[in-house]
N, CA, C and O atoms as a DFTB+ gen file, in Angstrom:
392 C
 N C O
     1  1      26.453      31.989     -26.345
     2  2      27.259      31.243     -25.168
     3  2      26.146      31.305     -24.033
     4  3      25.980      30.261     -23.402
     5  1      25.493      32.224     -23.754
     6  2      24.610      32.464     -23.085
     7  2      23.451      31.394     -22.822
     8  3      23.057      30.875     -21.778
     9  1      22.938      31.219     -24.529
    10  2      22.048      30.116     -24.517
    11  2      22.332      28.584     -24.292
    12  3      21.491      27.786     -23.878
    13  1      23.977      28.202     -24.709
    14  2      24.326      27.193     -24.420
    15  2      24.338      27.051     -22.719
    16  3      23.944      25.961     -22.304
    17  1      24.636      27.770     -21.988
    18  2      24.789      27.565     -20.819
    19  2      23.329      27.244     -20.358
    20  3      23.005      26.187     -19.817
    21  1      22.503      28.266     -20.633
    22  2      21.095      27.906     -20.278
    23  2      20.398      26.544     -20.798
    24  3      19.499      26.040     -20.125
    25  1      20.828      25.964     -21.997
    26  2      20.210      24.446     -22.622
    27  2      20.979      23.767     -21.461
    28  3      20.149      23.234     -20.725
    29  1      22.024      23.612     -21.090
    30  2      22.695      22.828     -20.294
    31  2      21.932      22.844     -18.793
    32  3      21.398      21.893     -18.222
    33  1      22.045      24.092     -18.392
    34  2      21.346      24.559     -17.093
    35  2      19.821      23.415     -17.014
    36  3      19.465      22.662     -16.108
    37  1      19.236      23.682     -18.276
    38  2      17.688      23.210     -18.259
    39  2      17.989      21.951     -18.347
    40  3      17.441      21.307     -17.452
    41  1      18.792      21.168     -19.227
    42  2      19.534      19.675     -19.702
    43  2      19.527      19.253     -18.008
    44  3      18.667      18.429     -17.698
    45  1      20.298      19.692     -17.056
    46  2      21.145      19.378     -15.806
    47  2      19.823      19.226     -14.707
    48  3      19.862      18.284     -13.915
    49  1      18.503      20.297     -14.675
    50  2      17.382      19.896     -14.170
    51  2      16.334      19.028     -14.315
    52  3      15.695      18.562     -13.372
    53  1      16.142      18.798     -15.479
    54  2      15.853      17.210     -16.241
    55  2      15.952      16.150     -15.600
    56  3      15.057      15.612     -14.948
    57  1      17.312      15.699     -15.781
    58  2      17.917      14.873     -15.089
    59  2      17.110      14.328     -13.462
    60  3      16.645      15.151     -12.673
    61  1      17.093      13.285     -13.295
    62  2      16.477      12.722     -12.072
    63  2      17.164      12.026     -11.359
    64  3      17.411      10.925     -11.850
    65  1      17.736      12.290     -10.027
    66  2      18.079      11.428      -9.440
    67  2      17.979      10.000      -9.239
    68  3      16.854       9.765      -8.797
    69  1      18.533       9.137      -9.345
    70  2      17.823       7.549      -9.660
    71  2      17.691       6.850      -8.111
    72  3      16.970       5.881      -7.875
    73  1      18.561       7.564      -7.083
    74  2      18.236       7.076      -5.825
    75  2      16.620       7.681      -5.165
    76  3      15.958       7.071      -4.325
    77  1      16.330       8.693      -5.645
    78  2      15.349       9.544      -5.357
    79  2      13.669       8.482      -6.032
    80  3      12.507       8.306      -5.666
    81  1      14.460       8.108      -7.015
    82  2      13.272       7.563      -7.893
    83  2      12.977       6.133      -7.384
    84  3      11.862       5.639      -7.557
    85  1      14.012       5.441      -6.732
    86  2      14.022       4.004      -6.143
    87  2      13.330       3.940      -4.926
    88  3      12.700       2.931      -4.609
    89  1      13.411       5.152      -4.068
    90  2      13.223       5.258      -2.464
    91  2      11.282       5.420      -2.730
    92  3      10.373       4.863      -2.115
    93  1      11.234       6.308      -3.769
    94  2       9.616       6.234      -3.553
    95  2       9.065       5.303      -4.463
    96  3       7.981       5.708      -4.883
    97  1       9.321       4.475      -4.814
    98  2       8.913       3.450      -5.491
    99  2       9.260       1.690      -4.676
   100  3       8.774       0.692      -5.208
   101  1      10.053       1.580      -3.498
   102  2      10.663       0.465      -3.142
   103  2      11.011       0.639      -1.768
   104  3      11.822       1.533      -1.526
   105  1      10.553      -0.047      -0.805
   106  2      10.579       0.028       0.493
   107  2      11.350      -1.230       1.336
   108  3      11.068      -2.405       1.100
   109  1      12.236      -0.882       2.224
   110  2      12.932      -1.884       2.964
   111  2      11.997      -2.886       4.016
   112  3      11.084      -2.537       4.764
   113  1      12.413      -3.888       3.850
   114  2      11.878      -5.016       4.881
   115  2      11.326      -3.926       6.668
   116  3      10.264      -4.182       7.236
   117  1      12.099      -3.062       7.083
   118  2      11.440      -2.707       8.028
   119  2      10.309      -1.628       7.699
   120  3       9.314      -1.526       8.416
   121  1      10.499      -0.898       6.673
   122  2       9.502      -0.010       6.221
   123  2       7.919      -0.746       6.126
   124  3       6.880      -0.322       6.631
   125  1       8.099      -1.852       5.392
   126  2       6.837      -2.940       5.141
   127  2       6.420      -3.371       6.231
   128  3       5.193      -3.286       6.176
   129  1       6.736      -3.799       7.225
   130  2       6.423      -4.574       8.650
   131  2       6.087      -3.109       9.476
   132  3       5.188      -3.188      10.313
   133  1       6.552      -2.177       9.350
   134  2       5.876      -0.836       9.797
   135  2       4.291      -0.730       9.244
   136  3       3.270      -0.790       9.929
   137  1       4.384      -0.590       8.083
   138  2       3.581       0.001       7.273
   139  2       1.959      -1.282       7.165
   140  3       0.763      -1.095       6.943
   141  1       2.845      -2.577       7.475
   142  2       1.299      -3.850       7.183
   143  2       1.304      -4.309       8.415
   144  3       0.707      -5.375       8.569
   145  1       2.148      -3.490      10.005
   146  2       2.136      -3.659      11.041
   147  2       2.118      -5.438      11.517
   148  3       1.476      -5.870      12.474
   149  1       2.701      -6.007      10.893
   150  2       3.327      -7.648      11.252
   151  2       4.388      -7.513      11.556
   152  3       4.882      -6.413      11.307
   153  1       5.219      -8.527      12.214
   154  2       6.258      -9.275      12.395
   155  2       7.092      -9.552      11.327
   156  3       6.647      -9.801      10.206
   157  1       8.509      -9.522      11.650
   158  2       9.609     -10.118      11.152
   159  2       9.027     -11.491      10.050
   160  3       8.991     -11.621       8.826
   161  1       8.677     -12.250      11.061
   162  2       8.413     -13.611      10.679
   163  2       7.433     -13.605       9.860
   164  3       7.538     -14.502       9.024
   165  1       6.500     -12.950       9.749
   166  2       5.016     -12.676       9.064
   167  2       5.460     -12.334       7.746
   168  3       4.891     -12.813       6.765
   169  1       6.688     -11.333       7.609
   170  2       7.184     -11.077       6.119
   171  2       7.540     -12.227       5.708
   172  3       6.963     -12.512       4.658
   173  1       8.305     -13.092       6.111
   174  2       9.234     -13.999       5.710
   175  2       8.161     -15.182       5.305
   176  3       8.410     -15.860       4.308
   177  1       6.858     -15.456       6.141
   178  2       5.747     -16.141       5.655
   179  2       5.689     -15.637       4.292
   180  3       6.123     -16.322       3.366
   181  1       5.025     -14.132       4.051
   182  2       4.747     -13.602       2.800
   183  2       5.207     -14.065       1.634
   184  3       4.579     -14.396       0.629
   185  1       6.967     -14.061       1.963
   186  2       7.944     -13.990       1.021
   187  2       7.717     -15.495       0.208
   188  3       7.674     -15.679      -1.009
   189  1       7.598     -16.434       1.243
   190  2       7.530     -17.997       1.083
   191  2       6.101     -18.378       0.486
   192  3       6.067     -19.411      -0.182
   193  1       5.051     -17.742       0.632
   194  2       3.625     -17.967       0.164
   195  2       3.779     -17.169      -1.213
   196  3       3.063     -17.506      -2.155
   197  1       4.794     -16.005      -1.373
   198  2       4.415     -15.722      -2.863
   199  2       3.794     -14.067      -2.587
   200  3       3.764     -13.167      -3.426
   201  1       3.380     -14.007      -1.314
   202  2       2.881     -12.817      -1.605
   203  2       3.475     -11.383      -1.523
   204  3       2.739     -10.426      -1.281
   205  1       4.742     -11.248      -1.716
   206  2       5.808     -10.445      -1.417
   207  2       6.609     -10.900      -2.320
   208  3       6.908     -12.092      -2.259
   209  1       7.074     -10.194      -3.221
   210  2       8.479     -10.551      -4.023
   211  2       9.601      -9.783      -3.696
   212  3       9.269      -8.602      -3.789
   213  1      11.052      -9.913      -3.276
   214  2      11.548      -9.192      -2.639
   215  2      12.667      -9.047      -3.712
   216  3      12.944     -10.015      -4.420
   217  1      13.397      -7.709      -3.864
   218  2      14.473      -7.534      -4.668
   219  2      15.570      -7.247      -3.594
   220  3      15.492      -6.525      -2.600
   221  1      16.609      -7.997      -4.052
   222  2      17.874      -8.222      -3.073
   223  2      18.519      -7.131      -3.498
   224  3      18.581      -7.053      -4.725
   225  1      19.047      -6.213      -2.864
   226  2      20.139      -5.347      -2.554
   227  2      20.926      -4.713      -1.681
   228  3      20.533      -3.923      -0.822
   229  1      22.471      -5.170      -1.961
   230  2      23.563      -4.921      -0.715
   231  2      22.808      -6.060       0.311
   232  3      22.609      -5.586       1.429
   233  1      22.407      -7.291       0.164
   234  2      21.856      -8.217       1.190
   235  2      20.876      -7.578       2.165
   236  3      20.839      -7.762       3.381
   237  1      20.042      -6.752       1.385
   238  2      18.514      -6.500       1.938
   239  2      17.788      -6.420       1.260
   240  3      17.886      -5.769       0.220
   241  1      16.591      -7.199       1.699
   242  2      15.122      -7.376       0.943
   243  2      14.532      -6.033       0.734
   244  3      14.431      -5.356       1.757
   245  1      14.138      -5.528      -0.328
   246  2      13.585      -4.560      -1.042
   247  2      11.810      -4.742      -1.317
   248  3      11.614      -5.803      -1.909
   249  1      10.927      -4.225      -1.126
   250  2       9.844      -4.557      -1.879
   251  2       9.195      -3.232      -2.904
   252  3       9.675      -2.101      -2.835
   253  1       8.374      -3.483      -3.570
   254  2       7.631      -2.058      -4.215
   255  2       6.543      -1.861      -3.331
   256  3       5.797      -2.680      -2.794
   257  1       6.591      -0.540      -3.275
   258  2       5.195       0.106      -2.677
   259  2       3.810      -0.214      -3.093
   260  3       2.939      -0.342      -2.232
   261  1       3.581      -0.333      -4.180
   262  2       2.124      -0.669      -4.442
   263  2       2.442      -2.561      -4.054
   264  3       1.351      -3.088      -3.837
   265  1       3.023      -3.069      -3.996
   266  2       2.811      -4.439      -3.931
   267  2       2.560      -4.569      -2.100
   268  3       1.743      -5.285      -1.522
   269  1       3.330      -3.841      -1.638
   270  2       2.817      -3.602       0.060
   271  2       1.857      -3.239       0.254
   272  3       1.311      -3.923       1.121
   273  1       1.035      -2.156      -0.237
   274  2       0.344      -1.464      -0.432
   275  2      -1.333      -2.341      -0.572
   276  3      -2.418      -2.087      -0.050
   277  1      -0.993      -3.177      -1.297
   278  2      -2.122      -4.492      -1.635
   279  2      -2.193      -5.045      -0.447
   280  3      -3.268      -5.343       0.073
   281  1      -1.382      -5.181      -0.062
   282  2      -1.872      -6.508       1.196
   283  2      -2.216      -5.757       2.261
   284  3      -2.278      -6.468       3.264
   285  1      -2.566      -4.168       2.562
   286  2      -2.960      -3.719       3.861
   287  2      -4.494      -3.969       3.940
   288  3      -5.285      -3.733       3.027
   289  1      -4.749      -4.398       4.962
   290  2      -6.374      -4.694       5.017
   291  2      -6.587      -3.454       5.891
   292  3      -6.008      -2.812       6.767
   293  1      -7.871      -3.462       5.098
   294  2      -8.828      -1.926       5.195
   295  2     -10.286      -2.840       5.290
   296  3     -10.900      -3.486       4.440
   297  1     -10.548      -2.551       6.841
   298  2     -12.180      -3.057       7.099
   299  2     -13.092      -2.804       6.454
   300  3     -13.079      -1.627       6.095
   301  1     -14.279      -3.604       5.966
   302  2     -15.438      -3.003       5.310
   303  2     -16.386      -1.787       6.280
   304  3     -17.090      -2.053       7.254
   305  1     -16.279      -1.182       6.011
   306  2     -17.491       0.160       6.220
   307  2     -19.147      -0.773       6.394
   308  3     -19.750      -1.236       5.427
   309  1     -19.554      -0.858       7.642
   310  2     -20.733      -1.542       7.605
   311  2     -22.169      -0.666       7.008
   312  3     -22.655       0.404       7.375
   313  1     -22.448      -1.321       6.286
   314  2     -24.149      -0.768       5.514
   315  2     -24.613      -0.053       7.009
   316  3     -24.708      -0.609       8.103
   317  1     -24.847       1.275       6.678
   318  2     -26.085       1.918       7.490
   319  2     -27.174       1.598       7.122
   320  3     -27.425       1.759       5.928
   321  1     -28.150       1.063       7.963
   322  2     -29.849       0.925       7.580
   323  2     -30.277       2.123       7.946
   324  3     -29.868       2.924       8.787
   325  1     -31.573       2.139       6.843
   326  2     -32.271       3.138       7.545
   327  2     -33.194       2.889       8.515
   328  3     -33.391       1.743       8.921
   329  1     -33.817       3.899       8.956
   330  2     -34.798       4.081       9.950
   331  2     -35.994       3.066       9.618
   332  3     -36.554       2.319      10.420
   333  1     -36.269       3.221       8.176
   334  2     -37.714       2.483       7.789
   335  2     -37.174       0.700       7.939
   336  3     -37.794      -0.236       8.442
   337  1     -35.932       0.712       7.353
   338  2     -35.624      -0.690       7.472
   339  2     -35.681      -1.372       8.126
   340  3     -36.026      -2.520       7.847
   341  1     -35.357      -0.963       9.347
   342  2     -35.002      -1.234      10.897
   343  2     -36.909      -1.811      11.406
   344  3     -37.337      -2.904      11.777
   345  1     -37.491      -0.681      11.214
   346  2     -38.810      -0.764      11.581
   347  2     -39.832      -2.014      10.440
   348  3     -40.878      -2.489      10.882
   349  1     -39.435      -2.303       9.336
   350  2     -39.920      -3.478       8.604
   351  2     -39.286      -4.917       9.107
   352  3     -39.883      -5.993       9.115
   353  1     -38.379      -4.750       9.385
   354  2     -37.256      -6.062      10.034
   355  2     -37.931      -6.407      11.490
   356  3     -38.332      -7.553      11.696
   357  1     -38.054      -5.332      12.550
   358  2     -38.673      -5.662      13.442
   359  2     -39.895      -5.873      13.706
   360  3     -40.250      -6.256      14.821
   361  1     -40.929      -5.603      12.477
   362  2     -42.309      -6.136      12.180
   363  2     -42.503      -7.450      11.954
   364  3     -43.383      -8.177      12.417
   365  1     -41.326      -7.795      10.962
   366  2     -41.286      -9.139      10.471
   367  2     -41.319      -9.859      11.584
   368  3     -42.318     -10.443      12.003
   369  1     -40.062      -9.840      12.182
   370  2     -39.791     -10.405      13.363
   371  2     -40.711     -10.920      14.500
   372  3     -40.712     -11.999      15.091
   373  1     -41.579      -9.701      14.640
   374  2     -42.852      -9.879      15.175
   375  2     -43.977     -10.764      14.741
   376  3     -44.585     -11.574      15.441
   377  1     -44.194     -10.432      13.237
   378  2     -45.117     -11.489      12.923
   379  2     -44.811     -12.908      12.971
   380  3     -45.553     -13.885      13.069
   381  1     -43.490     -12.794      12.877
   382  2     -43.003     -14.633      12.965
   383  2     -43.561     -15.268      14.331
   384  3     -44.065     -16.386      14.433
   385  1     -43.384     -14.397      15.292
   386  2     -43.793     -14.732      16.567
   387  2     -44.883     -15.333      16.878
   388  3     -44.974     -16.124      17.816
   389  1     -45.833     -15.002      16.096
   390  2     -47.407     -14.915      16.469
   391  2     -47.723     -16.478      15.916
   392  3     -48.863     -16.937      15.979
């Protein structure tokens, strides 16, 4: 009897709450707006352009988190030049002035 209860208890613990998995993989329109720092109109334009594909649930749009993260703009880090490269560039610019 104890082993059956332990088995059932472990089986119950392995079951996942489907709502939790949905919320970790999907976000609503307002969360997408906040994540991308854009307006509702821009979200609508992204949907029309095919950049975002909404899933409709209870009259609300939901978006895959990975899809929204792919639209997040991360600016490029400028390349830091070495002092030697800067000196060589200055020398070349000075030689062209002669």
